[in-house]
C-alpha positions as CSV (number, residue, x, y, z in Angstrom):
1,M,119.4,88.1,84.2
2,T,118.7,91.1,87.0
3,T,116.7,89.9,89.6
4,V,114.0,92.6,91.0
5,V,111.2,93.1,93.6
6,L,108.5,95.8,92.8
7,A,107.0,97.6,95.6
8,D,104.2,100.2,94.6
9,D,100.6,100.5,96.0
10,E,99.2,101.5,92.7
11,A,98.3,98.0,91.5
12,L,97.5,99.1,88.0
13,L,101.4,100.6,87.5
14,R,102.8,97.9,89.5
15,K,101.2,95.1,87.2
16,A,102.1,96.9,84.1
17,L,105.9,97.1,85.3
18,A,105.8,93.6,86.4
19,S,104.6,92.9,82.7
20,L,106.5,95.1,80.7
21,L,110.1,95.1,82.6
22,P,111.0,91.4,81.6
23,L,109.9,92.5,77.9
24,E,112.2,95.2,77.8
25,G,115.6,93.6,79.0
26,E,116.8,90.5,81.2
27,I,115.0,91.2,84.1
28,A,113.2,88.7,86.5
29,V,110.6,89.9,88.8
30,L,110.7,88.0,91.8
31,A,108.0,89.4,93.8
32,E,105.5,92.3,94.1
33,A,104.5,94.5,97.3
34,E,101.7,96.9,97.7
35,E,102.8,98.6,100.9
36,G,106.0,99.0,102.8
37,E,105.9,96.1,105.3
38,A,105.2,93.8,102.4
39,A,108.2,95.3,100.4
40,V,110.6,94.8,103.5
41,K,109.4,91.3,103.8
42,A,109.8,90.3,100.0
43,T,113.1,92.1,99.9
44,L,114.5,90.2,102.7
45,R,112.9,86.9,101.6
46,H,114.1,87.1,97.9
47,R,117.3,89.2,98.1
48,P,116.7,90.9,94.8
49,D,119.6,92.5,92.9
50,V,117.6,95.7,92.8
51,L,114.7,96.7,95.0
52,V,112.3,99.0,92.9
53,I,110.1,100.8,95.4
54,D,107.4,103.5,95.3
55,L,108.3,106.5,97.6
56,E,104.6,107.0,98.7
57,M,102.8,104.0,100.1
58,P,100.1,103.6,102.9
59,G,101.6,102.5,106.3
60,V,105.1,102.3,106.1
61,D,106.4,104.6,103.2
62,G,109.0,104.0,101.1
63,L,111.6,105.7,103.2
64,G,110.5,103.9,106.1
65,A,111.0,100.5,104.3
66,V,114.2,101.5,102.8
67,A,115.5,102.1,106.3
68,E,114.3,98.9,107.6
69,I,116.0,97.0,104.6
70,R,119.1,98.9,105.2
71,R,119.4,97.6,108.7
72,A,119.1,94.1,107.9
73,R,120.6,94.2,104.2
74,P,122.9,97.3,103.9
75,E,124.1,96.4,100.5
76,Q,120.7,96.3,99.0
77,V,120.6,98.1,95.7
78,I,117.3,100.3,95.5
79,L,115.6,102.4,92.9
80,M,113.1,104.7,94.1
81,L,110.1,105.7,91.9
82,T,108.5,109.2,92.6
83,R,106.1,111.5,91.4
84,H,107.4,114.8,92.8
85,A,110.8,114.3,94.8
86,R,110.7,117.2,97.7
87,P,114.0,118.2,98.6
88,G,114.0,117.1,102.4
89,V,112.7,113.6,100.8
90,L,115.5,113.2,98.5
91,R,118.1,114.2,100.9
92,K,117.0,111.7,103.2
93,A,116.5,109.1,100.8
94,L,120.4,109.8,99.6
95,K,121.5,109.5,103.2
96,L,119.9,106.3,103.5
97,G,121.9,104.9,100.6
98,V,119.2,105.1,97.7
99,Q,121.2,104.7,94.3
100,G,118.6,105.5,92.0
101,F,115.5,108.1,91.6
102,V,113.2,107.7,88.4
103,S,109.9,109.6,87.7
104,K,107.0,107.4,87.7
105,S,105.9,108.7,84.3
106,A,109.4,107.1,82.7
107,E,109.0,104.6,80.0
108,P,109.6,101.1,81.1
109,A,112.8,101.0,78.6
110,H,114.2,103.7,80.6
111,I,113.4,102.2,83.8
112,V,115.2,98.9,82.6
113,S,118.2,100.9,81.7
114,V,118.6,102.3,85.3
115,I,118.1,99.0,86.9
116,K,121.0,97.9,84.9
117,T,123.0,101.2,85.9
118,L,122.4,100.6,89.3
119,H,123.2,96.8,89.1
120,A,126.4,97.8,87.7
121,G,127.2,99.7,90.6
122,R,126.6,103.1,89.4
123,R,123.8,105.9,90.5
124,W,121.3,107.6,88.6
125,I,118.7,110.3,89.3
126,D,116.5,111.5,86.5
127,P,117.1,115.0,85.5
128,D,113.5,116.2,86.3
129,V,113.8,114.6,89.8
130,S,116.8,116.4,90.8
131,A,115.7,119.6,89.3
132,L,112.7,119.6,91.6
133,A,114.8,118.5,94.5
134,I,117.7,121.3,94.3
135,V,115.2,124.0,95.3
136,D,115.8,123.4,99.0
137,D,114.5,126.6,101.1
138,C,113.9,124.6,104.1
139,P,115.5,126.3,107.3
140,L,114.8,123.4,109.6
141,T,117.5,120.9,110.3
142,D,117.1,117.0,109.9
143,R,116.2,116.5,113.6
144,E,113.7,119.4,113.6
145,I,112.1,117.9,110.6
146,D,111.9,114.4,112.3
147,V,110.2,116.0,115.2
148,L,107.5,117.8,113.4
149,R,107.0,114.6,111.1
150,V,106.0,112.7,114.4
151,T,104.1,115.5,115.9
152,G,102.0,115.7,112.7
153,E,101.1,112.2,113.5
154,G,99.3,113.2,116.8
155,Y,102.1,112.1,119.2
156,S,102.9,113.9,122.7
157,V,106.2,115.0,123.4
158,A,106.9,112.2,125.6
159,D,105.7,109.9,122.8
160,I,108.1,111.7,120.4
161,A,110.9,111.6,122.7
162,T,110.3,107.6,122.9
163,R,110.1,107.0,119.4
164,L,113.1,109.2,118.3
165,H,115.1,107.9,121.4
166,L,115.7,111.6,122.6
167,A,115.1,113.5,125.9
168,E,111.8,115.3,126.3
169,G,113.9,118.5,126.9
170,T,115.8,118.1,123.5
171,V,112.5,117.4,121.9
172,R,110.9,120.6,123.3
173,N,113.9,122.4,122.1
174,Y,113.5,121.3,118.6
175,L,109.8,121.9,118.4
176,S,110.8,125.6,119.8
177,N,113.3,126.0,117.3
178,A,110.9,125.1,114.5
179,M,108.2,127.1,115.7
180,Q,110.4,130.1,115.6
181,K,111.9,129.3,112.1
182,T,108.3,128.8,110.9
183,Q,106.9,131.8,112.9
184,T,104.2,129.6,114.2
185,R,102.3,129.6,117.7
186,T,102.1,126.1,118.0
187,R,103.9,122.8,117.3
188,H,101.0,121.5,115.2
189,E,101.0,124.6,113.2
190,A,104.7,124.2,112.5
191,A,104.1,120.7,111.5
192,R,101.4,121.7,109.2
193,Y,103.6,124.6,107.9
194,A,106.7,122.3,107.1
195,R,104.0,119.9,105.3
196,E,102.7,122.5,103.1
197,H,106.1,123.7,102.1
198,D,107.0,120.2,101.2
199,W,109.9,120.0,103.8
200,F,109.2,116.3,104.6
């Protein structure tokens, strides 16, 4: 029996998976979560064999939740569900140690087989997910992306420096580089440009 925690903000999909996964194979759903913080709590409380988590959720998103879980439980096996894997997101998830990616449109039987694959210590990325993620035309470094992402949330340079544990001068350098690479006039324009190009 493979134990699972399911985290997805789409209640219909989450409930359907919670009902269907046990029918498709020896899967026990220990808990469900509808947003990132709840996913972290449920995973740390229940310690499932595999966490099945949606990439996009309100509040703390899938990547944020995975980062928190990794700090407390580095050995946790994670399967990420996604509708459209952006190159930067896939790269970040792989760096966080996510072992599997499956399209949200996949059949429950396929999701079960991937859960079993990951539980057996192997990795899995759906071909349609990897095809989307291969096209990586982003000129920004990971740190420049981090700084722009926080800029897009409306924080000041001082706030960004505090949140990312960087010096204010370093943040300004990253923002300046990002504005040059995106040929924009302000950091907010750069953040919008990066978001429109699916770089984070």
